[in-house]
N, C-alpha and C positions, 0 to 999 in steps of 0.2 A: 504494499500499499504506499501512496505518497503520504506527505505529512498529515493530511487531513482529508478523508475520503467521503464523498457523499455516495450513498447506495440507495438508489430507487428501490421500492418494495413492490413485489407482486405477491398478493396473497391470493392463494387458490382455494376455491370452494365450488364443488360440483362441476369442476372443469373450467370454471370461469374466474376472472380477475376481479376481485371483490375487495372492500374494506369494512371492517367491523369497527363499531363504536365501543371502545373501552374493553374489546375483545368479546363482546356478547353476540353468540350466534344468532340471536333473534333480532339483532339490530344491524342489518347487512344492506350495503349498497353495491350494486353490480356496476362495474366500470368498463368491462370489455368481455366479450365472449371468446377471444382469441389470445391467450397469455403469451403465445410466441410472438405474435405481431407487437404486442405492448413491449416485450423484452427488447425486441429489435429496434422499436422506437427510442427506448431509453438508451440504448447503446448508440444509436445514431445522433442522439443529442449530446453525447459526450461522456456518458457514464463509464467509470472504470471498474465498478464491480455492480452486481445485482444481488439484491436480498430477496429470497423466495420463501414463503411460509405456506407449508401444507396444512390448511386450517382443518380439513376433514381428517387429516393424519392426526393432528394434535388432540382432536376430540374423540377419535376412534382408538388412539394408542397405536397405530401402526400407519406406515405410509400409504396413502391413496391416491397420489398423483405421480407415481414414478415415471409412467410414459410421458405425460405432459412435461415433467422436469427433464426428461432425457431429450425431448424435442428442442426445449429451450436451450439447454446446455450445447446441443448440436448446432444450432443456428447461430449462436453468439460467438464472437472471438474474445470477449471479456469474462473473467471468472465469475462463478455464481456460488454463493453460500445459501445454505438451505436447512430449514429445521421444520420439526412438526411429526409427532409420533414415533420418534426413533428410540425405541425401548430395548432393542437387542443388537448384538453385533451384526446379525444378518441384515437388519434394517440398515445400519450404517453402511455396510458393504453394498448393499443394493443401491443406496442413494450415490455413494462415490462411484459405483460402476456406471451409473447413470450420467456421469460427467460433471458432477458437482464437485467444485474445488474444496469447499469447507462445510462440514456437516455439523449442524447445531443441536447439542443435547440440552434438554430442559428438565422434564420430569425425571429422567433417569439420573441426571446429574445430582438431584437433590435426594431422591430416594436411595441411591446406591453410590454416594460420594467416594466410598472406597475403591469403586471400580476405576476411577479417574487416573490413577497412576498407571494401571496396566493398559488403559485405552490410550493414554498419551504415548506410551511405549510403542503401541501398535500403529496409531495413526498420525502421531506427531502434530504438525501445524495443520493438518487437514480436520482436526477436530476443535470445535469451539464449544463454550458453555453459554447457553442463553439464560439469563437472570430476569425473570419477569416479576416485578414486585408492585405492590400496592401498600401504601403507608409504611414502606420499608420491609414488609414481609413478603416472602418469595411465594409466588402463586404458580400452581402446576396443572396439569391435564386440561390444557386449553383455557387456562385461567379460571377454571371452575371451582378450584380448591385453594385455599390460602393456608400455607404451613406456618409452623412456629420457628422457622429459621429466618434470620435476617438476610437481606441482600448482601450486606457486608460480610457476614460470616460465611455465606456460600461462596462469594468472591474469593475471600482469602483460602478458603479449602481448595477451590479450583486452581489458584495461582500456585498453591504449595505442591498440587499434584503435577504442575508443569504445563497446565493449559496456557496457551500463548494469546488466545483471543477470548474475551468475554463481550457479549452483547448484552447490554443493560437496558431493559424497558421498564419505564414507569407506566403501569397499565391505566392509572387514573387519568393519564394526560393522552394515552393513545387515542388517535382519531378525534380529538377535542379541538384541535386548531388554536391551543392557547400557550403554546410554548413548551419546551421541555422541562424536566425536573433537574435544574442546573446543580443545586445542592446535592441531590441524591447521586448525580452522576459523578460529581467531584469526589464524594465519599467513596464510592466504589473504586474509582481511579486511585485514590490515596491508599485504599485498603490492600490493593494487590501489588504495589510496587511498579517500577519502571520497565520491568521486562515482559509484563503482561499488557497487551493493548486492549483497550476498552471502546467499543462502539456504542454510541447513545441511540436509544430509540425512544419514540414517543412524543408527540406533540410539536415536532418541528415544523414551523409555519413560515418563517420569514427569513430573509437575509441576516436581520439583525440577531436571530437566534444562532445562526452559525457563528456570527462574530463573538457572541457572548460565550458559546462553547469553546471556541478557540482561545479565548481570554482566561479561561478558568486556570488557576495556578497548579497545573498538572503537566507532566510531560508525555503521558502515556494515553492520552484520548486520541484514538486513531481515526475516528470519523463519526458520522452519524446517518441514521436511515430516515428516509422520508417517504411518506406514502400519500396520505390524504391531500395534503396541501398541494402536490403535484396534480393529483387527479381532479381536484376542484378548481384547478387555475389560480391558486392564491399566489403562486410563485413559480418561476421558471427554474428548470434544472440549470440552465446556463448561468443564471444569476447566482444560485447556490454553489455551483462549482467555482465561479469567480470569487465568491466569498470565502469558500473553502482554501482557495490557492492564495488569498490575499491580494488579488489582482483587480478587484473591483473599485 
């Protein structure tokens, strides 16, 4: 990744490109019936990475869009990271075999944190941990359950296991177009130390949001994911990329 990477998000549900509001499956907006075309559009607009979430996989506990994801990775030149329902090594292998550059563990990372050392040894930097939190507490199983582990504690455990990338999502801000959780993002960055990169997710809406993220007093904030703001036309990818590079 470059110093600060903007990752457009494609959330898959029923084979379509959608966005949920605060992760609720009953509050869904469909933005396109062709995820591959959407992925190609973000690449054409300058994206360096693509973030894909298999929402059906997250709710079902097993990947549900492997075929579509494989078509996306085959069509693109840029790398793709993806998560959703990755509960077993076979799930991880299938996703990586579909061409995904980085697989994101969520529920399994919380419920079986002891597995992370072995998984990092097996998958290296192709493994990331997604920490989805509300009011500081980790949520799992498609954000339908809230645990009693804090985001900071899970981040520390993941980093100690050797995980090199953490995707931190504040689920209260996701899809709300009200800005990221800057304090929570900074806390996670500080908790893991400089060798573990953190990607912020949830609420990114404006160029100013990118500027504020880049100004946080941390050295390991690697980028940010943006979804609804792009799909709603609140901001252009070009402007976000310019802010990320400091060239605007």
